[in-house]
N, C-alpha and C positions, 0 to 999 in steps of 0.2 A: 320237850322240843321235838318237832316233827322231823323225821329222817326220810329222805327220798334218795333213790339211786337208780341208775340204769341197770338192767338185768341181762346177763348173758343167757341165751336160750339153752346153751349146751351145759349149763352148770346145775340143772335141777334134776332131782328124782321125781317121779310121778307120784301125786297124791290125789285121790278122787274127791276134789274139793271144789265143785263146779259153780256153786251159787252163793259165795260169801257176799254179805252185804258190803256196799261201799261205805267207807268211813268207819271202820271198826277201830274204835279208839278207847272205849271204856269197857268195864266188865260186862255191862248189860249187852253191848253189841257183840262181845266175845262169846257170850252164851248163845246168842242168836246164830252166829256163824257156826259154832260147834253143833248146834241142833240141826242146822241145814246139812252139815257134813254127814251127820249120823243118818239123816234121811236118805241121802244119796248113796251111802255105803250100805244101806239095807238094815241099819240098826233101828230099834224102836225110837220114834221121834217124840213120843209123849202125846197125850190127847189134844193139847192145845194147838198142835201143828197139823192134825189129821186133815181138816178141811182145806187149809191153806195149800197143802201140798198135793191134794187131789188133782189140782191143775197141772202139776209137774208130771204126774204119773199117767199121762195119756198115751194112747197107742201110737207107735211110730207109723203105723199104716195110714193114719189120717193125714199125715204130711206126705208120705211117699206116694199116695194115690194121685197127687198132682204132678203133672209132667213138668219138665224144665225147671225143677227146683232141686239142685244138688244139695243134699243135706248130710252133714257129718253124722255118723252113726249115733253119737251121743247127744245130738242136738235136741231132740224132743224131750228126753229125760232130764236134760239140763234146763228145761223151761225157756228155751230160746225163742219161742214164738211159733205160730202156725205157718203153714205154707203161704198164706196170704201176706204175712209179715215179711217172710223171706222174699217173696216176689216183688213186693214194694221196694225193699232195700236193693234188690238186684237190678231193678229198673234204674234206680239212681246211679249205681256204680257203673252200669253198662252204658250210660250216657257218655262215658269217656272212651275214646277210641283206643285201639290196641297199642298205638304208639305213645299214648299218654296214660299210664296207669293211674287209676283212681287212688287218691290218698285217703285212707280211712283211719279215723281215730275211734277206738272202742273203749269207752270209759266204763270201768267196772266189769270188763269182760275177760278177766284173767285166765279163765279155763279154756278159752279158745273156741267156744262153740259157734261164735260168729267169725272170729278172726281167721281161723284156718280155712273154712269154706270160701271166704272172700279172697284169701290169698291164693287159693288154687284157681280162682277166676282171673288172677293177674293183678289184683290190688296190692298196694303197699300198705300194710296195716300196722298201726301202732296201738298197743294195748296198755292202758294204765289201770292198775289194780293195786290195792294195798296188801294183798295176801301173797306171800311167797309160795304157799301151797297151791293156790289157784294158778299162779304163773308157772309152777312146775307142771301142772296139767297141760297148760298151753305149750310148753316146750316139748312135751312128749307128742302131743297131737301134731304140732308143726313138723317135727322130725319124721313121724310116720307118713305124713302127707307130702314130704319132700318140699316143704314150703318155708323152711327156717330162714332162708335168705329174704323172704318177703314179709316177715313178722318181726317186729321190734317190741320187746317187753320193757315196761318201765314201772317201777314200784312207786306208787303214790295214790292220791285220791283226788276227787273233784275239787276239794277245798284248796288244793295247791296246784291245780292243773296248769296255771300259767308259769309255774316254776319248773315244770318237768317236760313240757312240750312247747313248741313254738306257736305263737299266736297267729291266727289267720292263715294256717298252712294246710288245713284239712278240707277235702272236697265233701266228705261225708263224715258226720260225727254220730256215733251210736251211744245212746244212754238208755239202756234197757234194764229195768229193775233198779234204777238209780234214784229217781226223784222221791220214791216212797220212803227212803231211809236216810236221806241227807238232813242235816239240821236246818239249813236255810235254803229253801227252794229257789227264791229269786236270785240269790247269790250263785247257786249251782247252775241255773240256767244261763246267767250272765257269763260264767266261765265257759260253758259249753259253746255259747254263741261266739265268744272271743276266739275260740279255736278254729272257727269256720273261715274259709276264704270267701270273698264276695261271690254270691251265686251258689254257695255250698248249701247242703241239706243236713238238717238235724233230724234223726229218727229217735223218737221217744216211745218207750213201752212202759206202761204203768198199770198198777192194780186198779180195777174198777170198783167203785163204791156199791153200785146197785147189785152187782153179782154177789158181793160179800153179804149183803142183806138177804138176798134170796137163798143163797146156799145155807145160811144159818137158820133161816126160818123153816126151810124144807127139812132140816135136820132136827127140828124141834127146839132149837136154841133161840127162843123168841126174845129173851132179854138181850142176848148178844146182838141179834138182828136190830133191835130198837136202838142200841148204843151206836151201831155203825150208821144207822139211818139219821140219827139226830146229832151225833157228835160233829162239830165243825170240821174236823179232819177225817171223819169217817172211820174212827178207831173204835175198838171194843172197849178199851180202857187203858190204864197205865201199863198193863202187861202185854198189850198188843205188840207183836213183833214188827209191825209196820207203823211208821210215824204218821202216815196219811194214805188215803185212797182218793181217786179222782172221778169226776164225771166229765162228760163231753164239753159242757160249757166252760167249766173251770180250767180244763186243759187247754182249750182253744184260747181263752183269755190270757192264760199264763204265757203262752208262746207268742201271741200277738203283741202282748205288752213288752216282750223282749226285742221287738223290732223284726220279727219273722213273719213271712207270709205263709199261713197254714194252707197246705195243698191237699192234705188228706187226714181225716180222722176215721179210723175203722175199728170195729170190734175184733178182738182176738179171742176166739172160742166163745161163741154165743150160745150154742146149743149143747155141745158135747159134754160139758161139765155139769149140765143139769140132768143128763140121762143116767139111769141106773146102770151099773156095770154090766148086768146081763143084757141090757138093750144095746149098749155100746159094742159088746162082744159079738152080737148077732147082726148088727147093722152093716150095710154095705159101706165100705170106706169111701167109695166114689160118691155115693148118694149123700152121705154125711158131709163130705167136703163141698159138694155143690150147694147144699143147704147153708153151710157156714159162709160160703162165698157170697151168697145173696144177703143173708141176714146181717153180715158184718157191716154193711153200708146202709141198712134200712133203719130209720128211726121209727119206733123207739127201741127196736131190737138190739141195735149196737150198744145201747146204754146198759144192757144187762150182760154184756160180755165180761168174761173173767178179767180180761185186760183190755186196755185201750191203746191203740197204736196211732201215733201222729207222725206225719212227715211235714216239716216246715222249712222254708228256704230263706236264707239271708239275701236280701235284695242285692243285685250286682250294682257296683258303683257306676254312675253315668259318665 
């Protein structure tokens, strides 16, 4: 039986558990969650995670090089997305005036890498996550930022979203790193859309299939690259930590089919993850950020981004 409850932000101790998968319900998912925790805490992750988590361990300078993007210190290492993703989300929340705080629902964002920065901008943020440890991290960050009164934590997952948050009440819904790990994607998207107010925006960040093929091929893992390329869900095999990867057409079709108007699909990290560490270390942060900004929206380059970011709007009622 699933158990859900509201969570008091003041009741948690901090645990560095920033990227637990949404929907951790069986032993396999528990192993995935623990592996991610070990990576983030600096412990050996095991060879199977090395390439997946190269995306997470990018330099914070690549994000901080862009102005007008207030980023929490842990944001980049928690895999919350590049400056381009942040700016797109911030444009959505800033559409609401100072007298009307934007209501944000962050699904699977328990560690607060999105919730806390958005709360400091004046948003009222509700975070739904299945992990008490991740919510503990959220509590600590919210306290440190003086934003506890603008952050509400709820323990639950996307499968029971309608049971733990009010429907049609969110101006912006974030689902970053969620659709790769849920059991039923259409059902999850339906739940996310149901949480939106008419005219509200859904922000989705997902793993890209083409990038996974390229990264493995360049590392000499040709069999794995072929599996990702030819598998219907873009998986390596039964042991893949992700249940699926996406391409631009598939993501657009998924969101449009849910009744949303897709306003943006951009690549998140097109170039940086393909560069050797020595090149990244010596490259100008501003130059790399400028290149990423252009490449993110140019086909076919956006297709090879490590992740794909979409912004889709629920039409307003007439």
